[in-house]
C-alpha positions in Angstrom: 0.0 0.0 0.0 1.1 3.5 -0.8 -0.3 6.6 0.9 0.1 10.1 -0.7 -0.3 12.7 2.0 -0.6 16.5 1.6 1.3 17.5 4.8 0.3 20.8 6.3 2.8 23.4 7.7 3.9 22.7 11.3 3.2 18.9 11.2 6.0 16.6 12.3 6.7 13.6 10.1 6.4 11.0 12.8 3.6 9.1 14.4 4.8 9.3 18.0 3.8 12.4 20.0 6.2 15.3 19.5 8.0 16.3 22.7 7.5 20.1 23.2 10.4 22.2 24.4 10.3 25.2 26.7 6.7 24.6 27.7 5.5 25.4 24.2 2.7 23.3 22.8 3.8 20.4 20.6 3.3 20.2 16.9 0.7 17.9 15.2 2.0 14.6 14.0 1.1 12.1 11.2 -1.1 10.3 13.8 -3.4 13.4 13.8 -4.2 12.8 10.1 -3.6 9.2 9.3 -5.1 6.4 11.3 -3.8 3.5 9.2 -1.7 1.0 11.3 1.6 -0.3 10.1 2.6 2.5 7.7 5.7 4.6 7.8 7.0 7.6 6.0 9.3 6.9 3.1 11.6 9.9 3.7 10.8 13.0 5.5 9.6 16.6 5.1 10.7 19.3 7.5 8.1 20.6 9.9 8.1 24.0 8.3 7.6 22.6 4.8 4.4 21.5 3.2 3.3 19.0 0.6 3.7 15.5 -0.6 4.8 12.9 1.8 4.7 9.2 0.8 4.0 6.5 3.4 3.9 2.8 2.9 3.6 -0.5 4.7 6.3 -2.1 2.5 9.7 -1.9 4.0 11.6 -2.6 0.8 9.6 0.1 -1.0 10.1 2.5 1.9 13.9 2.0 1.6 13.8 2.5 -2.2 11.8 5.7 -2.0 13.9 7.2 0.8 17.4 6.1 -0.2 19.4 8.8 -2.1 21.1 6.2 -4.4 17.7 5.6 -6.2 17.7 9.3 -7.4 14.0 9.7 -7.4 13.3 13.3 -8.8 11.6 15.5 -6.3 9.7 18.6 -7.5 9.4 21.6 -5.1 7.6 24.9 -5.3 9.6 27.5 -3.4 8.3 31.0 -2.7 11.4 33.1 -2.4 12.1 36.6 -1.2 13.0 38.8 -4.2 12.7 38.1 -7.9 15.7 36.2 -9.3 16.8 36.5 -12.9 17.8 33.6 -15.1 21.4 34.5 -14.4 20.7 34.4 -10.6 19.4 30.8 -11.0 22.3 29.5 -13.0 24.4 28.4 -10.0 21.6 26.1 -8.9 21.7 24.5 -12.4 25.4 23.9 -12.0 25.4 22.8 -8.4 26.3 25.0 -5.4 28.7 24.5 -2.5 26.7 24.5 0.7 29.8 24.0 2.9 29.2 20.4 3.9 28.5 19.2 0.3 28.1 20.5 -3.3 24.6 20.0 -4.6 24.0 18.1 -7.8 22.7 20.3 -10.7 19.1 21.2 -10.2 16.4 21.9 -12.8 15.0 25.3 -11.8 12.8 27.9 -13.4 10.5 30.8 -12.4 6.8 29.9 -12.3 3.5 31.5 -11.6 2.0 31.0 -8.1 0.5 27.5 -8.2 -3.2 27.5 -9.1 -5.5 26.5 -6.3 -2.8 26.9 -3.7 -4.2 26.7 -0.1 -3.5 29.5 2.4 -0.7 28.7 4.8 -1.5 29.0 8.5 0.2 31.1 9.8 0.9 33.1 6.6 4.4 33.8 5.5 6.0 37.1 6.6 5.9 39.6 3.7 7.6 42.9 3.4 5.9 45.6 1.4 9.2 46.8 -0.2 10.4 43.3 -1.2 8.5 41.3 -3.8 8.4 37.5 -3.9 8.6 35.0 -6.7 7.8 31.3 -7.1 10.4 28.8 -8.3 10.0 25.2 -9.5 13.0 23.2 -8.4 13.7 19.6 -9.3 16.4 17.7 -7.4 17.3 14.1 -7.1 18.9 14.6 -3.6 17.1 15.5 -0.5 19.6 16.4 2.2 18.6 18.3 5.3 17.0 21.6 4.4 18.6 21.4 1.0 16.3 23.6 -1.1 16.1 26.3 1.6 19.9 26.3 1.8 20.3 26.4 -2.0 18.0 29.5 -2.5 19.6 31.3 0.4 23.1 30.6 -1.0 22.1 32.6 -4.2 20.6 35.4 -2.2 16.9 34.5 -2.4 15.7 33.0 0.9 12.8 30.6 0.8 9.7 31.9 2.6 7.4 28.9 1.8 8.3 25.4 0.5 6.0 22.9 -0.9 7.0 19.5 -2.2 4.7 18.9 -5.2 6.0 15.6 -6.6 8.2 12.6 -5.9 8.8 10.8 -9.2 5.4 10.5 -10.9 3.4 10.8 -7.6 2.0 14.3 -7.2 -0.3 16.4 -4.9 -2.9 16.6 -7.7 -6.4 16.2 -6.3 -5.2 15.8 -2.6 -6.5 18.5 -0.4 -4.3 19.9 2.4 -4.3 17.5 5.4 -5.8 14.7 3.3 -4.4 11.6 1.8 -5.0 9.1 -1.1 -4.4 5.4 -0.8 -2.9 3.5 -3.7 -3.0 -0.3 -3.5 0.0 -1.8 -5.3 
């Protein structure tokens, strides 16, 4: 079984309760949205990122989907601060040095704001004097906070990050906080 879940902002990619720090309330977890026993996330998505998360009850498939050696293309929609030119995006297409590793070349282009995009709660911070733009970024890696680090490296910090697709699996027709079950 494969589950395609449209993860909201501020949801932790685990089923066990999130341990709050400093007396602050904990975040919601997958258990708050998915009540199917015996499934596990194939990979992860940061708490402050939204979008497609794949879960499965098949350990071999979970390993294949989450292991970097299988090079599954992941498509992200990133709302960035500022409006990059094609020349600004060129370093991402060649690979950028993030200090602890150099990224593989990414496919990246400016895009319109995604149609039918749900509002984020809470909304992103916006500055009146600084416009924002949307990028479509395709990568085969998926290291910790990689897309955010990549856009920051070229001077356009990510304000909102949505994973739209993993391979041929997409968010299409999956409302925020909902999931679709695909039987293999």
